[in-house]
MIDOPA-550616 format. One line per field, with one value per residue (C-alpha): residue in one letter; x, y, z. Coordinates in Angstrom, 1 decimal, padded with zeros to 4 digits. Layout:
<nodes>
rest c(a ...)
xx c(X ...)
yy c(Y ...)
zz c(Z ...)
</nodes>
This chain:
<nodes>
rest c(m y k f i i l a l a l l g i d q g t k a l i v s r l n l g d q i e v i p n f l y i t s i r n r g a a w g i l e d h m s i f y v i t t v v v l a i v f a f y k y k k e h f t l h l s l s l i l a g a v g n l v d r i r y q e v v d f i q t i w g n y y f p i f n v a d m c l s i g v v v l m v y v l f g d k w n k k k s k q r g k y y f e)
xx c(007.4 010.0 009.3 005.7 006.6 008.7 005.8 003.5 006.1 006.5 002.7 002.6 005.3 003.3 000.2 001.9 003.9 000.8 -001.1 001.9 001.8 -001.8 -001.7 001.3 -000.1 -003.7 -006.2 -009.0 -011.7 -009.4 -009.8 -007.6 -009.3 -007.1 -009.5 -012.6 -015.8 -014.1 -011.0 -010.2 -007.8 -009.9 -008.4 -010.8 -010.7 -012.6 -013.1 -014.9 -014.7 -016.0 -018.8 -018.2 -019.4 -018.6 -017.3 -015.5 -015.0 -011.4 -011.0 -012.9 -010.6 -007.7 -008.8 -009.8 -006.7 -004.7 -006.4 -006.1 -002.5 -001.9 -003.8 -002.0 001.4 000.1 -001.0 002.2 003.9 001.6 001.0 004.5 004.5 001.1 000.4 001.5 -002.1 -002.6 000.6 -000.3 -003.7 -002.2 000.4 -002.2 -004.6 -001.6 -000.4 -003.9 -004.6 -001.5 -001.7 -005.1 -004.0 -000.9 -003.3 -005.7 -002.8 -001.1 -004.2 -007.2 -008.6 -007.9 -006.6 -008.7 -008.2 -008.9 -012.5 -014.1 -017.4 -019.3 -022.2 -024.2 -022.5 -019.8 -018.0 -016.9 -013.5 -010.7 -006.8 -004.2 -004.7 -008.3 -007.2 -004.8 -007.6 -010.3 -008.0 -006.5 -010.0 -011.0 -007.8 -008.4 -011.8 -010.7 -008.0 -010.3 -012.8 -010.3 -007.0 -007.2 -007.6 -004.2 -001.2 -002.3 000.6 000.9 003.8 005.6 007.3 004.3 001.4 -000.2 -001.3 000.5 000.8 004.0)
yy c(009.8 006.8 005.3 005.1 003.0 000.9 000.3 -000.5 -002.8 -004.6 -005.0 -006.5 -008.9 -009.9 -010.3 -012.4 -014.5 -015.3 -016.2 -018.4 -020.1 -020.8 -022.3 -024.6 -025.9 -026.0 -027.5 -025.6 -025.6 -026.7 -024.7 -024.1 -022.8 -019.9 -018.4 -020.7 -019.4 -016.1 -016.4 -019.3 -019.7 -021.0 -021.7 -020.3 -018.7 -015.7 -015.0 -011.7 -008.8 -008.7 -011.2 -012.6 -009.3 -009.5 -013.0 -014.1 -010.7 -010.4 -007.7 -005.3 -006.0 -005.4 -002.2 -000.8 -001.7 -000.4 003.1 002.8 002.3 005.0 007.5 006.6 007.0 010.3 011.5 010.5 012.6 015.5 015.6 014.7 017.4 016.6 015.1 011.7 010.4 011.0 009.0 006.3 005.9 005.7 003.2 001.0 001.2 000.6 -002.7 -004.1 -003.2 -004.7 -007.7 -008.6 -008.1 -010.1 -013.2 -012.4 -012.5 -015.6 -017.7 -016.1 -015.7 -014.3 -016.4 -015.5 -017.2 -014.9 -015.9 -014.1 -015.1 -012.7 -014.7 -016.1 -013.7 -015.1 -012.2 -012.8 -014.4 -012.0 -011.6 -009.1 -007.2 -006.8 -005.5 -002.9 -001.8 -001.4 000.4 002.6 003.8 004.5 006.6 008.3 009.2 010.6 012.7 014.2 015.0 016.4 016.9 020.6 021.1 019.4 021.7 023.7 026.3 028.7 028.1 031.6 030.1 028.8 030.6 027.2 025.4 022.3 019.7 019.1)
zz c(011.2 010.7 014.1 013.3 010.1 012.3 014.4 011.4 010.3 013.9 014.2 010.6 011.7 014.8 012.6 010.1 012.8 014.7 011.5 010.2 013.8 013.6 009.9 010.6 014.2 013.9 011.7 010.4 013.2 016.0 019.1 022.3 025.3 026.8 029.5 030.1 028.8 027.4 025.3 022.9 019.8 017.0 013.5 010.9 007.4 006.2 002.4 003.3 005.6 009.4 009.7 006.1 004.3 000.5 000.8 -002.4 -003.9 -003.3 -006.2 -004.1 -001.2 -003.2 -004.5 -001.2 000.5 -002.1 -001.9 001.9 001.8 -000.6 001.3 004.6 002.9 001.5 005.0 006.6 004.1 004.1 008.0 009.0 011.9 013.2 016.5 017.7 017.8 014.2 013.4 015.8 014.1 010.7 011.8 013.1 010.3 007.8 009.8 009.9 006.1 004.9 007.2 005.8 002.4 002.6 003.7 000.8 -001.7 -000.1 000.8 -001.1 002.4 005.8 008.7 011.8 015.3 018.3 019.7 022.5 024.2 026.6 028.3 025.4 022.8 020.4 019.0 015.4 015.3 014.4 014.1 015.1 012.0 012.8 016.1 014.7 012.2 014.9 017.4 014.7 013.5 017.1 017.8 014.5 015.3 018.7 016.9 014.4 017.2 019.7 018.0 017.5 021.2 021.9 022.4 019.3 018.5 015.6 013.7 012.8 009.8 008.0 009.6 010.1 013.1 014.0 017.1 019.1)
</nodes>
């Protein structure tokens, strides 16, 4: 379980480090082309969630993030013997939630900077924390849908199923 907390802390460090770099080196609206017509570093700020949802409602984000973090800590404790996939998903979600919470506390907005373009579609600009959240939720869904099919064994000590 501790290695997953370390993973979450490492991802949080990467998230906060990249955001600090963006804030210190780029002005708002500056753009750097990384891969022409596909990937750009674009410095923007977001006062809401994805696509600017709930803009300027910081108190909602504080409450939701606090509940999510507490639920993840509880899940780590309660399901400490569960499958790798569950712990991986929780680590990713924890890193993403805390990463954006730190921004909201520090800047009263979230620093976003990764911009992707696919043809004529401009995907909303995001950050490392957003990637962690998105990937973590997908991994959690995979675990919820298929987890009981992976290496299920009956524990003779507790009479419960667990994953190795």
